[in-house]
VOROTI-777519 format. One line per 2 residues: number of its first residue (from 1); for each residue x, y, z of N, C-alpha, C. Coordinates in pm, 1 decimal, m for minus. Example, Ala and Ser with C-alpha at 12.3 -4.5 7.8 and 13.67 -1.06 7.14 Angstrom:
residues 2
1> 1319.0 m569.0 780.0 1230.0 m450.0 780.0 1320.0 m330.0 780.0 | 1285.0 m225.0 708.0 1367.0 m106.0 714.0 1290.0 3.0 787.0;
end
This chain:
residues 84
1> 4554.6 m11317.2 m9478.4 4437.5 m11304.0 m9568.3 4370.2 m11438.4 m9637.7 | 4208.0 m11379.7 m9664.4 4122.6 m11511.7 m9711.0 4168.3 m11568.8 m9851.6;
3> 4122.9 m11668.8 m9866.9 4214.0 m11723.0 m10001.6 4085.5 m11710.9 m10121.0 | 4141.0 m11680.6 m10228.6 3929.4 m11661.1 m10338.4 4011.5 m11702.7 m10430.8;
5> 3881.9 m11749.8 m10519.9 3847.3 m11860.6 m10689.9 3935.6 m11703.4 m10759.2 | 3907.8 m11601.0 m10732.1 3912.0 m11481.6 m10780.4 4100.5 m11428.3 m10868.4;
7> 4150.2 m11385.1 m10960.6 4280.3 m11346.5 m11001.9 4288.2 m11178.2 m10953.6 | 4443.6 m11149.2 m10901.6 4449.8 m11048.0 m10808.8 4425.8 m10916.7 m10913.1;
9> 4303.0 m10774.5 m10893.7 4273.6 m10770.0 m10942.0 4357.9 m10595.1 m10902.8 | 4365.8 m10479.0 m10994.8 4405.4 m10357.6 m10948.1 4278.5 m10313.7 m10880.8;
11> 4370.8 m10200.7 m10806.2 4241.2 m10127.2 m10688.3 4206.8 m9993.2 m10742.1 | 4081.4 m9950.4 m10792.3 4068.7 m9846.1 m10838.0 3979.8 m9733.8 m10737.8;
13> 3985.7 m9636.1 m10775.6 3881.7 m9548.5 m10671.0 3832.4 m9462.4 m10785.9 | 3654.6 m9444.1 m10775.9 3608.1 m9359.3 m10826.5 3504.4 m9263.9 m10770.2;
15> 3490.7 m9151.2 m10844.5 3333.6 m9090.2 m10735.6 3256.8 m9052.7 m10785.7 | 3159.6 m9153.5 m10799.2 3004.1 m9158.4 m10842.5 2883.7 m9035.8 m10811.5;
17> 2792.1 m9005.6 m10874.9 2720.3 m8896.3 m10790.6 2584.3 m9069.8 m10722.9 | 2525.4 m8994.2 m10639.5 2432.5 m9042.6 m10580.1 2352.9 m9149.1 m10667.3;
19> 2288.7 m9143.3 m10778.3 2197.5 m9203.0 m10803.4 2295.5 m9285.2 m10896.9 | 2409.4 m9288.7 m10926.8 2521.2 m9374.0 m11010.5 2499.1 m9504.1 m10917.7;
21> 2547.3 m9476.5 m10780.2 2578.6 m9552.3 m10665.5 2416.6 m9631.7 m10691.9 | 2311.5 m9557.9 m10659.7 2182.4 m9627.7 m10609.1 2194.4 m9711.7 m10738.3;
23> 2228.3 m9684.4 m10829.6 2175.1 m9833.2 m10932.6 2267.5 m9908.5 m10975.9 | 2391.4 m9889.5 m10867.1 2479.1 m9931.3 m10927.9 2465.1 m10056.4 m10793.7;
25> 2430.0 m10043.2 m10678.8 2363.9 m10113.2 m10603.3 2294.8 m10207.8 m10613.1 | 2151.4 m10124.6 m10670.9 2063.6 m10170.3 m10722.2 2109.2 m10320.8 m10824.8;
27> 2165.9 m10324.5 m10884.8 2204.8 m10385.0 m11024.4 2302.9 m10546.9 m10937.3 | 2366.4 m10474.4 m10845.9 2441.3 m10544.2 m10809.0 2358.7 m10664.0 m10739.6;
29> 2284.9 m10625.3 m10669.6 2179.1 m10646.6 m10582.4 2080.4 m10804.2 m10692.9 | 2004.4 m10730.4 m10787.2 1949.3 m10785.0 m10875.4 1997.3 m10873.8 m10966.3;
31> 2163.1 m10858.0 m10982.9 2257.4 m10945.8 m11034.6 2276.2 m11053.9 m10998.1 | 2278.2 m11040.7 m10863.4 2369.9 m11127.1 m10761.4 2532.2 m11158.6 m10812.1;
33> 2563.8 m11027.1 m10862.4 2745.7 m11011.2 m10824.5 2762.4 m10866.9 m10722.2 | 2891.2 m10871.4 m10741.5 2932.0 m10772.5 m10671.3 2893.1 m10641.5 m10777.0;
35> 2955.5 m10558.1 m10721.7 2957.5 m10424.3 m10795.0 3087.9 m10436.4 m10856.2 | 3172.4 m10440.1 m10823.5 3307.7 m10426.5 m10921.3 3253.0 m10528.4 m11074.2;
37> 3189.4 m10614.6 m11038.2 3133.5 m10701.6 m11154.7 3052.7 m10686.2 m11216.1 | 2976.8 m10552.8 m11163.3 2853.5 m10499.6 m11251.4 2941.9 m10402.4 m11335.2;
39> 3060.3 m10328.5 m11266.3 3105.9 m10234.1 m11354.7 3193.3 m10290.2 m11445.4 | 3208.7 m10398.7 m11441.7 3320.7 m10486.3 m11539.2 3267.8 m10466.9 m11660.2;
41> 3088.5 m10575.5 m11661.9 3033.5 m10597.5 m11689.9 2962.7 m10503.7 m11818.9 | 2933.7 m10364.0 m11738.7 2877.3 m10244.1 m11798.8 2993.9 m10188.0 m11875.9;
43> 3108.7 m10157.3 m11854.0 3209.7 m10087.7 m11904.0 3275.1 m10221.3 m12049.0 | 3250.1 m10332.4 m12034.0 3280.1 m10433.8 m12161.8 3122.1 m10428.3 m12254.9;
45> 3059.8 m10394.4 m12178.8 2943.2 m10363.5 m12304.8 2930.3 m10247.8 m12363.4 | 2970.5 m10158.6 m12292.9 3021.4 m10017.0 m12375.2 3137.5 m10031.4 m12444.0;
47> 3249.9 m10079.9 m12395.9 3339.3 m10098.4 m12528.5 3329.8 m10107.6 m12614.0 | 3268.3 m10250.7 m12647.5 3231.5 m10328.6 m12747.5 3120.2 m10225.9 m12798.6;
49> 3059.3 m10165.9 m12765.4 2934.9 m10088.7 m12825.5 3036.7 m9968.5 m12915.2 | 3143.4 m9924.7 m12835.6 3179.5 m9801.6 m12898.2 3256.5 m9841.3 m13062.6;
51> 3322.3 m9981.3 m13007.5 3382.7 m10028.6 m13113.6 3348.6 m10062.6 m13228.0 | 3191.8 m10133.0 m13246.0 3099.2 m10114.4 m13327.0 3071.0 m9998.9 m13396.0;
53> 3035.0 m9896.4 m13317.9 2958.8 m9769.6 m13371.9 3093.8 m9715.2 m13440.5 | 3214.7 m9712.7 m13392.0 3341.2 m9659.2 m13445.8 3368.6 m9709.4 m13553.9;
55> 3353.9 m9797.8 m13577.9 3373.8 m9905.2 m13700.5 3292.7 m9883.3 m13800.2 | 3182.0 m9852.8 m13747.1 3033.5 m9773.4 m13869.0 3054.0 m9654.9 m13911.2;
57> 3149.5 m9605.1 m13828.1 3152.9 m9465.6 m13840.4 3221.1 m9472.1 m13948.4 | 3396.6 m9511.4 m13952.6 3513.3 m9502.8 m14020.2 3464.7 m9569.2 m14155.5;
59> 3335.1 m9689.5 m14150.0 3328.7 m9711.1 m14288.0 3222.4 m9615.5 m14365.4 | 3122.4 m9568.5 m14309.9 3122.8 m9453.1 m14376.2 3159.5 m9324.6 m14469.2;
61> 3264.6 m9297.8 m14381.5 3392.0 m9203.1 m14388.6 3428.1 m9214.8 m14526.4 | 3460.9 m9339.8 m14515.1 3580.8 m9395.3 m14604.2 3442.7 m9379.8 m14764.8;
63> 3325.6 m9454.6 m14714.2 3241.6 m9450.3 m14871.9 3203.3 m9354.2 m14898.4 | 3206.5 m9223.4 m14809.2 3167.3 m9094.5 m14862.2 3291.2 m9016.5 m14914.2;
65> 3403.9 m9072.3 m14880.5 3522.1 m8994.2 m14931.7 3562.8 m9031.6 m15048.2 | 3523.6 m9204.8 m15123.0 3550.6 m9224.3 m15225.3 3484.7 m9178.1 m15307.0;
67> 3318.7 m9161.6 m15278.9 3209.3 m9144.0 m15340.5 3224.3 m8950.7 m15409.6 | 3288.2 m8901.0 m15305.1 3314.9 m8754.8 m15340.6 3478.5 m8724.1 m15445.5;
69> 3561.7 m8822.1 m15407.2 3656.8 m8831.7 m15502.8 3667.1 m8840.7 m15616.5 | 3559.4 m8939.9 m15673.4 3511.2 m9023.9 m15776.7 3448.1 m8879.2 m15838.4;
71> 3341.0 m8791.9 m15772.3 3286.8 m8667.7 m15846.0 3373.2 m8603.8 m15885.2 | 3499.8 m8575.4 m15794.7 3568.7 m8473.5 m15810.9 3691.5 m8504.1 m15966.4;
73> 3697.3 m8617.4 m15957.7 3776.7 m8677.3 m16067.6 3715.5 m8633.0 m16233.3 | 3585.4 m8621.2 m16183.8 3464.1 m8646.8 m16353.3 3465.1 m8463.2 m16382.2;
75> 3464.1 m8377.7 m16253.1 3426.4 m8239.6 m16270.7 3604.8 m8186.7 m16345.5 | 3705.0 m8238.6 m16243.6 3852.5 m8158.2 m16298.7 3875.2 m8249.2 m16470.1;
77> 3787.2 m8390.2 m16494.8 3844.2 m8388.3 m16675.9 3738.0 m8312.1 m16713.6 | 3625.5 m8318.3 m16702.9 3503.0 m8219.4 m16766.0 3597.9 m8031.6 m16775.5;
79> 3655.0 m7975.5 m16648.1 3690.0 m7893.0 m16670.1 3846.9 m7857.6 m16753.2 | 3941.6 m7974.0 m16767.5 4024.5 m8003.7 m16879.3 4010.2 m8047.2 m16965.6;
81> 3890.0 m8061.1 m17028.4 3843.6 m8066.0 m17134.0 3830.0 m7926.2 m17210.9 | 3781.6 m7835.1 m17100.0 3698.1 m7723.2 m17151.9 3760.6 m7590.5 m17234.0;
83> 3889.3 m7634.3 m17104.0 4005.2 m7548.1 m17118.3 4113.3 m7562.1 m17224.2 | 4122.4 m7730.6 m17301.5 4203.7 m7744.2 m17401.1 4140.0 m7675.4 m17511.1;
end
């Protein structure tokens, strides 16, 4: 078995459309990397983007929840004053 400088990696099998295979081969050639390296880079970039996107959604929903809860407390205070 030939020696390589890369660390041992798990083997996975995927089914890709013809267009995805064409794009993968093209990017591999263009970047001068193996197809698996191209997939790793693409997955890493997508993962990082999803983390940033999800964080933005959580922050927006937290701010929206706080704004709505403050508004609801004011309504409760006003309604309590009317009943009493």
